[in-house]
C-alpha positions as CSV (number, residue, x, y, z in Angstrom):
1,X,14.6,25.8,40.0
2,X,16.5,23.5,42.1
3,X,20.6,24.1,42.4
4,X,21.1,20.6,43.8
5,X,22.9,18.5,40.9
6,X,21.3,15.4,42.0
7,X,18.0,16.7,41.1
8,X,19.0,17.1,37.7
9,X,20.5,13.7,37.4
10,X,17.2,12.1,38.5
11,X,15.6,14.2,36.0
12,X,17.8,12.9,33.4
13,X,17.5,9.3,34.5
14,X,13.6,9.8,34.4
15,X,13.9,11.3,31.0
16,X,16.1,8.5,29.5
17,X,13.8,5.8,30.9
18,X,10.7,7.4,29.4
19,X,12.6,7.8,26.0
20,X,13.4,4.1,26.2
21,X,9.8,2.9,26.5
22,X,8.9,5.3,23.8
23,X,11.6,3.5,21.6
24,X,13.0,7.1,21.2
25,X,16.6,5.6,21.9
26,X,18.7,8.4,20.7
27,X,17.0,10.8,23.0
28,X,17.4,8.1,25.9
29,X,21.1,8.0,25.1
30,X,21.5,11.9,25.3
31,X,19.7,11.9,28.4
32,X,21.9,9.3,30.2
33,X,25.1,11.1,28.7
34,X,24.0,14.6,29.9
35,X,23.4,13.0,33.4
36,X,27.2,11.5,33.2
37,X,28.5,15.0,32.7
38,X,27.3,15.8,36.2
39,X,28.0,12.5,38.0
40,X,30.6,10.6,35.7
41,X,30.3,7.2,37.4
42,X,26.8,7.2,38.3
43,X,25.9,3.6,38.8
44,X,22.4,3.5,37.9
45,X,23.0,5.5,34.7
46,X,25.7,3.2,33.7
47,X,23.5,0.2,34.2
48,X,20.8,1.9,32.2
49,X,23.0,2.6,29.5
50,X,24.1,-0.9,29.2
51,X,20.7,-2.1,29.0
52,X,19.8,0.8,26.4
53,X,22.7,-0.6,24.3
54,X,21.2,-4.2,24.6
55,X,17.8,-3.0,23.6
56,X,19.2,-1.1,20.5
57,X,21.2,-3.8,19.1
58,X,18.4,-6.4,19.6
59,X,16.0,-4.1,17.9
60,X,18.4,-3.5,15.0
61,X,19.2,-7.1,14.6
62,X,15.6,-8.0,14.5
63,X,14.8,-5.6,11.7
64,X,17.9,-6.2,10.0
65,X,17.2,-9.9,9.7
66,X,13.9,-9.2,8.0
67,X,15.8,-7.3,5.5
68,X,19.1,-8.9,5.0
69,X,17.8,-10.0,1.4
70,X,17.7,-6.5,0.5
71,X,21.0,-5.3,-0.7
72,X,21.6,-1.5,-1.0
73,X,22.4,-0.4,-4.6
74,X,22.9,3.1,-5.2
75,X,21.8,3.2,-8.8
76,X,18.4,1.9,-7.9
77,X,17.6,5.2,-6.2
78,X,18.8,7.5,-9.1
79,X,16.4,7.9,-12.1
80,X,17.7,8.3,-15.7
81,X,14.7,10.8,-16.5
82,X,15.6,13.8,-18.6
83,X,15.7,17.2,-17.2
84,X,13.2,19.8,-18.6
85,X,15.1,21.7,-21.3
86,X,17.3,18.7,-22.3
87,X,15.7,18.4,-25.8
88,X,17.0,21.7,-26.7
89,X,20.3,21.3,-25.0
90,X,20.6,18.0,-27.2
91,X,20.1,19.7,-30.4
92,X,22.7,22.3,-29.3
93,X,25.2,19.6,-28.7
94,X,24.7,17.9,-31.8
95,X,25.4,21.3,-33.5
96,X,28.7,21.4,-31.4
97,X,29.6,17.8,-32.5
98,X,29.6,18.9,-36.1
99,X,30.9,22.5,-36.1
100,X,33.5,22.2,-33.1
101,X,34.7,18.5,-33.6
102,X,33.8,18.0,-37.3
103,X,31.8,14.9,-36.5
104,X,30.3,13.9,-40.0
105,X,26.8,12.3,-40.6
106,X,27.3,10.3,-43.6
107,X,25.4,7.6,-45.6
108,X,27.2,5.2,-48.0
109,X,25.6,3.7,-51.0
110,X,25.1,-0.1,-50.9
111,X,27.5,-1.9,-53.3
112,X,26.5,-5.0,-55.1
113,X,27.9,-8.0,-53.6
114,X,31.4,-9.0,-54.6
115,X,33.4,-12.1,-53.4
116,X,36.7,-10.6,-54.1
117,X,35.9,-7.5,-52.2
118,X,34.6,-9.5,-49.3
119,X,37.6,-11.5,-49.4
120,X,39.9,-8.5,-49.3
121,X,37.8,-7.0,-46.3
122,X,37.9,-10.3,-44.4
123,X,41.8,-10.4,-44.8
124,X,42.2,-7.0,-43.6
125,X,39.9,-7.2,-40.5
126,X,41.7,-10.5,-39.5
127,X,45.0,-8.8,-39.8
128,X,43.6,-5.9,-37.8
129,X,42.1,-8.4,-35.1
130,X,45.8,-9.9,-35.1
131,X,47.3,-6.5,-34.4
132,X,44.7,-5.7,-31.7
133,X,45.7,-9.0,-29.8
134,X,49.4,-8.0,-30.1
135,X,48.4,-4.5,-28.8
136,X,49.7,-3.0,-32.1
137,X,46.9,-0.3,-32.1
138,X,48.2,2.0,-34.9
139,X,48.6,-1.1,-37.2
140,X,45.2,-2.5,-36.4
141,X,43.7,0.9,-37.2
142,X,45.4,0.9,-40.7
143,X,44.0,-2.6,-41.5
144,X,40.4,-1.5,-40.4
145,X,40.7,1.6,-42.5
146,X,41.7,-0.6,-45.5
147,X,38.6,-3.1,-45.0
148,X,36.1,0.1,-44.7
149,X,37.5,1.6,-47.8
150,X,36.3,-1.5,-49.6
151,X,33.2,-1.7,-47.5
152,X,32.2,1.4,-45.6
153,X,28.8,0.0,-44.6
154,X,30.4,-2.7,-42.7
155,X,29.6,-1.6,-38.9
156,X,31.4,-4.7,-37.5
157,X,34.5,-3.4,-38.9
158,X,33.8,0.3,-38.0
159,X,33.2,-0.8,-34.4
160,X,36.7,-2.5,-34.3
161,X,38.4,0.6,-35.7
162,X,36.7,2.8,-33.1
163,X,38.4,0.2,-30.2
164,X,41.7,0.7,-32.0
165,X,41.3,4.5,-31.9
166,X,40.2,4.4,-28.5
167,X,43.4,2.6,-27.3
168,X,45.3,5.3,-29.3
169,X,43.3,8.0,-27.3
170,X,41.9,9.3,-30.4
171,X,38.6,10.8,-28.9
172,X,37.4,12.3,-32.0
173,X,38.2,9.4,-34.4
174,X,36.7,7.1,-32.1
175,X,33.4,8.7,-31.8
176,X,33.4,9.5,-35.4
177,X,33.1,5.8,-36.1
178,X,30.6,4.9,-33.5
179,X,28.3,8.2,-34.7
180,X,28.2,6.5,-38.3
181,X,26.9,3.2,-36.9
182,X,23.1,3.2,-37.3
183,X,21.1,3.3,-33.9
184,X,19.5,0.2,-34.7
185,X,23.2,-1.6,-35.0
186,X,24.5,-0.2,-32.0
187,X,25.4,-2.7,-29.3
188,X,25.4,-2.0,-25.6
189,X,29.1,-1.7,-25.7
190,X,28.7,0.8,-28.5
191,X,26.4,3.1,-26.8
192,X,28.7,2.8,-23.7
193,X,31.9,3.8,-25.4
194,X,30.0,6.6,-27.2
195,X,28.9,7.9,-23.9
196,X,32.4,7.9,-22.6
197,X,33.8,9.8,-25.7
198,X,31.1,12.4,-25.3
199,X,32.0,13.0,-21.6
200,X,35.6,13.6,-22.9
201,X,33.8,16.3,-25.1
202,X,32.1,17.8,-22.1
203,X,28.6,17.1,-24.0
204,X,26.9,15.9,-20.9
205,X,23.3,15.7,-22.3
206,X,24.3,13.7,-25.3
207,X,26.4,11.3,-23.1
208,X,23.4,10.9,-20.9
209,X,21.4,10.0,-23.8
210,X,24.1,7.4,-25.0
211,X,24.3,5.8,-21.5
212,X,20.5,5.7,-21.2
213,X,20.5,3.4,-24.3
214,X,23.4,1.3,-22.9
215,X,21.3,1.0,-19.7
216,X,17.9,-0.2,-21.6
217,X,20.1,-2.9,-23.6
218,X,21.6,-4.1,-20.0
219,X,20.9,-7.7,-19.2
220,X,21.6,-9.2,-15.8
221,X,23.5,-7.4,-13.0
222,X,25.6,-5.2,-15.2
223,X,25.4,-1.8,-13.6
224,X,28.4,0.0,-15.3
225,X,25.9,1.9,-17.8
226,X,23.8,3.1,-15.0
227,X,26.8,4.1,-12.9
228,X,28.4,5.8,-16.0
229,X,25.1,7.8,-16.5
230,X,25.2,9.2,-13.0
231,X,28.7,10.0,-13.0
232,X,27.7,12.0,-16.0
233,X,24.7,13.7,-14.3
234,X,26.9,14.5,-11.0
235,X,29.1,16.6,-13.2
236,X,26.0,18.3,-14.6
237,X,24.4,19.0,-11.0
238,X,27.4,19.5,-8.9
239,X,30.0,20.9,-11.3
240,X,28.8,24.4,-10.9
241,X,28.6,24.1,-7.1
242,X,32.2,22.8,-6.9
243,X,33.7,25.6,-9.2
244,X,35.8,27.5,-6.5
245,X,36.3,24.4,-4.3
246,X,39.2,21.8,-4.0
247,X,36.7,19.1,-4.5
248,X,34.7,17.2,-7.2
249,X,31.6,15.1,-6.8
250,X,31.6,11.5,-8.1
251,X,29.2,8.5,-8.5
252,X,30.5,5.3,-7.2
253,X,28.8,1.9,-6.4
254,X,27.9,3.2,-3.2
255,X,26.4,6.4,-4.5
256,X,27.6,9.9,-4.7
257,X,30.7,10.8,-3.2
258,X,33.0,13.7,-2.7
259,X,36.8,13.7,-3.6
260,X,39.6,16.2,-3.2
261,X,41.0,17.5,-6.3
262,X,44.0,18.9,-4.4
263,X,46.0,18.5,-1.1
264,X,43.6,20.2,1.7
265,X,45.9,21.2,4.6
266,X,44.4,20.7,8.2
267,X,41.8,23.2,9.2
268,X,41.2,24.6,5.8
269,X,37.9,25.2,4.6
270,X,36.9,22.4,1.9
271,X,33.3,24.0,1.0
272,X,30.6,25.8,2.3
273,X,26.9,25.2,1.8
274,X,23.3,26.9,1.8
275,X,20.2,25.0,2.8
276,X,17.6,24.6,0.0
277,X,14.8,24.2,2.8
278,X,15.0,24.4,6.5
279,X,12.8,23.9,9.7
280,X,12.7,23.3,13.3
281,X,14.7,20.5,15.0
282,X,12.4,18.3,17.5
283,X,15.4,16.5,18.9
284,X,14.9,18.7,22.5
285,X,17.3,16.6,24.2
286,X,20.4,17.2,22.2
287,X,19.3,20.6,21.0
288,X,17.9,22.6,23.7
289,X,16.8,26.0,22.4
290,X,14.3,28.4,23.3
291,X,15.7,31.1,21.2
292,X,13.6,32.1,18.1
293,X,15.0,32.4,14.8
294,X,13.8,33.8,11.4
295,X,11.5,31.2,10.0
296,X,13.0,31.6,6.5
297,X,16.8,32.4,7.0
298,X,17.3,30.9,10.6
299,X,18.9,34.1,11.6
300,X,18.9,34.4,15.6
301,X,16.3,36.8,17.2
302,X,18.2,36.7,20.6
303,X,17.2,39.2,22.7
304,X,19.3,41.0,25.5
305,X,16.9,39.7,28.0
306,X,17.4,35.9,26.6
307,X,21.1,36.5,26.9
308,X,21.7,38.1,30.0
309,X,18.8,36.3,32.0
310,X,18.2,37.3,35.4
311,X,21.4,39.5,35.6
312,X,19.8,42.0,32.9
313,X,17.2,43.1,35.5
314,X,19.8,43.2,38.5
315,X,22.7,44.9,36.5
316,X,23.2,48.7,37.1
317,X,20.6,50.7,35.2
318,X,23.2,52.7,33.3
319,X,24.8,49.3,32.1
320,X,21.3,48.2,31.1
321,X,20.9,51.4,29.1
322,X,24.1,50.5,27.3
323,X,23.0,47.2,26.3
324,X,19.7,48.4,24.9
325,X,21.8,51.5,23.1
326,X,23.9,49.0,21.2
327,X,21.9,45.6,20.8
328,X,20.5,45.4,17.3
329,X,16.7,45.2,17.0
330,X,15.5,41.6,17.3
331,X,11.6,42.4,17.4
332,X,10.4,39.6,14.9
333,X,8.3,40.8,11.9
334,X,5.0,38.6,11.4
335,X,3.3,37.2,8.3
336,X,0.8,39.8,7.7
337,X,-2.1,37.1,7.4
338,X,-1.4,34.8,10.0
339,X,0.4,37.0,12.5
340,X,2.1,33.9,13.7
341,X,5.2,33.1,11.7
342,X,8.0,35.3,12.5
343,X,10.7,36.7,10.2
344,X,14.0,38.9,10.8
345,X,13.3,41.3,8.0
346,X,10.5,42.5,5.4
347,X,12.9,40.8,2.6
348,X,12.7,37.4,4.6
349,X,8.9,37.9,4.8
350,X,8.5,38.6,1.3
351,X,10.4,35.7,-0.1
352,X,8.8,33.2,2.2
353,X,5.5,34.3,0.9
354,X,6.6,34.2,-2.6
355,X,8.5,30.9,-2.4
356,X,6.2,28.6,-0.3
357,X,4.5,30.3,2.7
358,X,1.2,31.5,0.7
359,X,0.4,27.6,0.0
360,X,0.9,26.6,3.6
361,X,0.2,29.7,5.6
362,X,-2.2,28.9,9.0
363,X,-4.5,31.5,7.9
364,X,-5.2,29.7,4.7
365,X,-7.3,26.9,6.0
366,X,-7.9,24.9,9.3
367,X,-5.6,22.0,7.8
368,X,-2.7,24.4,7.6
369,X,-3.5,25.8,11.1
370,X,-3.5,22.3,12.3
371,X,0.0,21.7,10.6
372,X,1.7,24.6,12.4
373,X,0.1,23.7,15.7
374,X,1.4,20.4,15.3
375,X,5.1,21.7,14.7
376,X,4.8,24.0,17.8
377,X,3.9,21.1,19.9
378,X,6.8,19.0,18.5
379,X,4.2,16.6,16.7
380,X,1.6,16.2,19.2
381,X,-2.0,17.2,19.3
382,X,-4.8,16.4,21.9
383,X,-7.0,13.4,21.3
384,X,-10.8,13.3,22.2
385,X,-10.0,13.1,26.0
386,X,-7.6,16.1,25.8
387,X,-4.5,13.7,26.1
388,X,-1.5,14.8,24.1
389,X,-0.8,12.1,21.6
390,X,2.0,11.8,19.2
391,X,1.0,12.2,15.4
392,X,4.4,12.9,13.9
393,X,7.4,11.0,15.4
394,X,10.2,12.6,13.2
395,X,13.1,14.3,14.9
396,X,12.5,17.4,12.6
397,X,9.3,19.5,11.9
398,X,6.7,18.1,9.2
399,X,6.8,21.8,8.0
400,X,9.9,20.9,6.2
401,X,8.3,18.4,4.0
402,X,5.2,20.9,3.5
403,X,7.8,23.8,2.6
404,X,9.5,21.4,-0.1
405,X,5.9,20.7,-1.7
406,X,4.7,24.2,-1.4
407,X,8.0,25.3,-3.0
408,X,7.3,22.7,-5.9
409,X,3.7,24.1,-6.3
410,X,4.8,27.7,-6.3
411,X,7.6,27.2,-8.9
412,X,5.3,25.2,-11.1
413,X,2.5,27.8,-10.9
414,X,5.1,30.4,-11.8
415,X,6.4,28.5,-14.6
416,X,2.8,28.0,-16.1
417,X,2.0,31.8,-15.6
418,X,5.1,32.6,-17.7
419,X,4.2,30.6,-20.5
420,X,0.6,31.8,-20.5
421,X,-0.7,28.6,-18.9
422,X,-3.1,28.0,-16.1
423,X,-2.5,24.5,-14.9
424,X,1.2,23.7,-15.1
425,X,2.3,21.2,-17.7
426,X,4.1,17.9,-17.0
427,X,7.7,19.7,-17.9
428,X,6.8,22.5,-15.7
429,X,6.2,20.1,-12.7
430,X,9.4,18.3,-13.7
431,X,11.3,21.7,-13.7
432,X,9.8,22.5,-10.2
433,X,11.0,19.5,-8.8
434,X,14.7,19.3,-10.2
435,X,16.3,21.1,-7.4
436,X,15.2,18.0,-4.9
437,X,16.6,15.5,-7.3
438,X,20.0,16.2,-5.7
439,X,18.7,14.5,-2.5
440,X,19.0,10.5,-2.6
441,X,16.3,9.0,-0.3
442,X,16.7,5.5,1.1
443,X,14.8,3.6,3.7
444,X,14.1,0.1,4.2
445,X,10.7,0.5,5.8
446,X,7.5,2.2,4.1
447,X,6.6,5.0,6.7
448,X,3.4,6.1,5.0
449,X,1.5,3.1,6.5
450,X,2.5,4.1,10.0
451,X,1.7,8.0,9.4
452,X,-1.7,7.8,7.8
453,X,-3.0,10.6,9.9
454,X,-0.3,13.3,8.9
455,X,-0.3,11.9,5.3
456,X,-3.9,12.8,5.2
457,X,-3.4,16.2,6.7
458,X,-0.8,16.9,3.7
459,X,-3.1,15.6,1.1
460,X,-5.9,17.8,2.4
461,X,-3.6,20.8,2.3
462,X,-2.2,20.1,-1.1
463,X,-5.6,19.1,-2.8
464,X,-6.3,22.8,-3.3
465,X,-3.3,25.1,-4.1
466,X,-5.3,27.7,-5.7
467,X,-6.1,28.5,-9.3
468,X,-7.4,25.1,-9.7
469,X,-4.0,23.4,-9.0
470,X,-3.6,20.4,-6.7
471,X,-0.4,18.3,-5.7
472,X,-1.0,14.6,-5.8
473,X,1.0,13.1,-2.6
474,X,1.0,9.5,-3.3
475,X,2.4,7.0,-1.0
476,X,5.6,6.8,-3.2
477,X,5.8,10.6,-3.1
478,X,5.3,10.7,0.7
479,X,7.8,7.9,1.5
480,X,10.3,9.4,-1.0
481,X,10.2,13.0,0.7
482,X,10.3,11.7,4.2
483,X,13.5,9.8,3.4
484,X,15.0,12.7,1.7
485,X,14.7,14.5,4.8
486,X,15.8,11.6,7.2
487,X,18.9,11.0,5.0
488,X,19.9,14.6,4.6
489,X,19.0,16.9,7.2
490,X,21.9,18.8,9.0
491,X,21.3,20.7,12.3
492,X,22.8,24.2,11.9
493,X,22.3,27.7,13.5
494,X,23.5,31.0,12.3
495,X,27.1,31.8,13.9
496,X,26.5,35.6,13.5
497,X,23.9,36.4,16.3
498,X,22.5,39.5,17.7
499,X,25.1,39.3,20.5
500,X,28.1,39.5,17.9
501,X,26.5,42.4,16.3
502,X,26.3,44.1,19.8
503,X,30.0,43.2,20.6
504,X,30.9,44.8,17.0
505,X,28.9,47.9,17.8
506,X,30.2,48.3,21.3
507,X,33.8,47.9,20.1
508,X,33.4,51.1,18.0
509,X,31.8,53.0,20.7
510,X,34.9,54.9,22.2
511,X,32.6,57.4,24.2
512,X,31.2,54.4,26.2
513,X,34.5,52.8,27.0
514,X,34.3,53.1,30.6
515,X,30.7,51.3,30.8
516,X,31.8,48.8,28.3
517,X,34.8,47.7,30.9
518,X,32.3,47.4,33.6
519,X,29.9,45.4,31.5
520,X,32.5,42.6,30.8
521,X,31.9,40.7,33.9
522,X,28.2,40.1,32.8
523,X,29.3,38.8,29.1
524,X,29.1,34.7,28.7
525,X,31.6,32.9,26.5
526,X,29.0,31.9,24.1
527,X,25.3,32.9,23.6
528,X,22.6,30.1,23.2
529,X,22.1,28.9,19.7
530,X,18.8,28.8,17.8
531,X,19.3,25.5,16.1
532,X,17.4,24.5,12.9
533,X,18.0,21.8,10.5
534,X,18.3,22.0,6.8
535,X,18.6,20.2,3.5
536,X,22.0,21.2,1.8
537,X,22.7,19.9,-1.9
538,X,26.5,19.7,-1.7
539,X,26.8,18.6,2.1
540,X,24.4,15.8,1.2
541,X,26.9,14.1,-0.9
542,X,29.2,13.6,1.9
543,X,29.5,9.9,2.9
544,X,30.0,8.5,6.6
545,X,33.0,7.3,8.2
546,X,33.9,6.8,12.0
547,X,37.3,7.8,11.2
548,X,36.2,11.2,9.3
549,X,38.7,13.6,7.8
550,X,36.2,16.6,8.0
551,X,34.1,18.2,10.4
552,X,30.9,20.4,9.9
553,X,30.3,23.5,11.7
554,X,28.1,26.5,11.5
555,X,29.2,29.1,9.1
556,X,28.0,32.3,7.2
557,X,27.4,31.6,3.5
558,X,26.2,34.5,1.3
559,X,25.3,36.6,4.4
560,X,23.3,33.9,5.9
561,X,23.4,30.9,8.1
562,X,24.8,27.5,6.4
563,X,27.3,25.2,7.0
564,X,31.2,25.1,6.7
565,X,32.9,21.9,6.1
566,X,36.7,21.9,7.3
567,X,39.4,19.3,7.1
568,X,40.1,17.6,10.3
569,X,43.6,16.5,9.1
570,X,45.5,16.9,5.9
571,X,43.5,15.4,3.2
572,X,45.5,14.0,0.0
573,X,44.5,14.7,-3.8
574,X,42.1,12.0,-4.6
575,X,41.0,11.2,-1.3
576,X,37.3,10.7,-0.4
577,X,35.9,13.3,1.8
578,X,34.1,11.7,4.8
579,X,32.0,13.2,7.7
580,X,30.5,11.2,10.4
581,X,26.6,10.7,11.0
582,X,27.4,9.7,14.8
583,X,29.3,10.2,17.9
584,X,32.4,8.2,17.0
585,X,33.2,7.5,20.5
586,X,30.2,5.1,21.0
587,X,31.3,1.5,21.4
588,X,31.6,-0.2,17.9
589,X,28.6,-2.5,18.2
590,X,26.4,0.3,19.3
591,X,27.6,2.8,16.8
592,X,27.0,0.4,13.8
593,X,23.5,-0.8,15.3
594,X,22.7,3.0,15.3
595,X,23.8,3.7,12.0
596,X,21.7,0.7,10.5
597,X,18.8,1.7,12.4
598,X,19.2,5.5,11.5
599,X,20.8,5.5,8.0
600,X,19.9,1.9,6.9
601,X,23.6,0.7,6.3
602,X,26.2,-1.5,8.2
603,X,29.4,0.7,8.5
604,X,32.7,-0.9,7.4
605,X,35.1,1.9,7.9
606,X,38.6,1.7,9.0
607,X,37.4,2.4,12.7
608,X,34.9,-0.3,12.6
609,X,37.4,-2.6,11.0
610,X,40.1,-2.3,13.6
611,X,38.1,-2.0,16.6
612,X,36.2,-4.9,18.6
613,X,32.8,-5.5,20.0
614,X,33.9,-7.1,23.5
615,X,36.9,-8.7,25.3
616,X,35.6,-12.2,24.5
617,X,36.9,-12.4,21.0
618,X,40.4,-11.2,19.6
619,X,39.7,-8.3,17.4
620,X,42.5,-9.4,14.9
621,X,42.0,-13.0,14.3
622,X,38.5,-13.7,15.9
623,X,40.0,-16.5,18.3
624,X,37.5,-16.6,21.2
625,X,38.6,-16.3,24.8
626,X,38.5,-19.4,27.3
627,X,35.3,-19.7,29.4
628,X,35.4,-17.3,32.0
629,X,38.3,-15.2,30.8
630,X,38.9,-12.0,28.8
631,X,41.4,-10.9,26.5
632,X,43.7,-8.0,27.4
633,X,42.8,-4.6,25.7
634,X,44.4,-1.7,23.9
635,X,46.0,0.3,26.8
636,X,45.1,3.8,24.9
637,X,41.4,3.2,23.6
638,X,40.2,0.2,25.2
639,X,38.2,-0.6,22.0
640,X,40.1,-3.4,20.8
641,X,41.2,-7.0,22.5
642,X,43.9,-9.5,21.4
643,X,44.5,-13.0,22.2
644,X,48.4,-12.3,21.8
645,X,51.1,-9.7,21.4
646,X,51.6,-11.0,17.8
647,X,48.0,-10.0,16.9
648,X,48.2,-6.7,18.7
649,X,51.4,-5.8,16.7
650,X,49.7,-6.9,13.2
651,X,46.7,-4.9,14.0
652,X,48.7,-2.1,15.1
653,X,50.5,-1.8,11.8
654,X,47.2,-2.6,9.6
655,X,45.5,0.7,10.9
656,X,45.0,0.4,14.6
657,X,47.7,3.2,15.2
658,X,46.0,5.5,13.1
659,X,42.4,5.0,14.6
660,X,43.8,4.9,18.1
661,X,45.5,8.3,17.7
662,X,42.8,10.0,16.2
663,X,40.5,12.3,18.2
664,X,36.6,11.3,18.1
665,X,34.0,13.4,16.5
666,X,30.6,14.1,17.4
667,X,27.8,14.8,15.1
668,X,25.0,17.4,14.7
669,X,22.7,15.6,12.3
670,X,18.9,15.8,13.1
């Protein structure tokens, strides 16, 4: 291997140009950045980077123009389908309403029409209405009560009394009146208010039912019932996950979001999360790793030879013996059938087989063997001439999608067996899919048309899942699962490696203290990581900001690899928690274009609002510089330009001071 740095720079330049031609812009960017680390002011790389920026922005602007009519609406990507078991929960919550909150189900006999009585009702209702206008809620409530005593079947008055009780914050009284209004007489507002009261009771299945009814009666662009439904659902889904964390998950017009429920000091852990599915990273430029890891839990299988490299064979023999004595056994355990997939333990092998591997094991069919070969070759396979061609262009292994489908199939079949069925029922399929409903999928372009070959391979694999069971991968199913992965994958590695276990054992070995001291000169600062990527349920709710207040790092969760989210600065109670999906040190224009290209949104975060694109336009007021001239930039960040000192001072006070003084963050998204 050449030791001349210039040779490495040339390799990075060639890699960057090749990746640019293949439209793998992120790979190209990281190649060029790696070259600049060796020669910081390399003219050729700097010029290539400028050209790359122009290509990315032009590519994004072209695609954005084609989709500018499509506005992102978060609720359109969330279903209101009931969960399996909701029918029984619904009945239970009705029982709670009656027993705990004393909500009565009454019917009132219809009285003959009486002009005098109706006049009294009208007078009392008018008086109540006038009190409502004057914000005299208690008096209004009394007036409406008088009217209902005369005509208990007057559902308009009952609805008015519910409003008065609601303004008095009398939850039970409010809902009692709404409950007594027959379903056919309930308006959209009645269903909506009833749902809000049920949320106050913490009867979430009933609340969802009321919000679903309100949604069905909605006309026009009123999204409030849909948003309220999703607010209710995220409490059901994420409440149990955040019990011991200083956060809550909410739903806004932009989708799920995480908020602090108390002040969180800088450096404190906000939450930890475990992956629901994981697989290999294909981004070999950004994440160079040849270290094997457990296929099920991502535990590193780093060997002493891989850690010490060439020095392992040249170090003193007694030190080599010391390493072998205390280094944990990292010999992989293989799948009994395919002898190909590696695990760190018998437990992981068994769990993998029972959860998904039995459906997609390479030994099962030629189609599954081909899928694993594709994954090993980073999405490529030979064509009829023997030339390696790309069949899968994702930055993650297609096995991730296969594992999602295989887990669904295995779960559905297990539920069927428990119920004495052979073929899973519709409810059993719904139950099996439910864990993945936590992940929103959004993409502007339907990918199934460009990935016909890999889609056909998946269909072949899942057309026969054993026991007469098959799983249909429709175009919509394929598109949805693909974007679930694209939008939610996070790169991580297990932080507790064999190297760390080795150091721990070595530290306890008092009898080998002398040899340990001699070995120190061979120890590096950090062992190589075995990066994988996974989908994390709670982490997936983090939204992006180029001025993020948390950072994501590798963590140990329940003894396995996962992610830890820590506060980058002090976070105030009620503040939204933001991560970053991108290296925030990128120029604003490139950063925003990249975010649109990768995640389908234009960033409008505080950093993007106070930074500019170039020196031709004043970042604050938008004034254009005279022809042939440039405006002076911020002396600290050089990412904002101003036509005058006045504009600079205003911008400084409006947020540029905070942005300018905040360190940039990189990202580890796949």
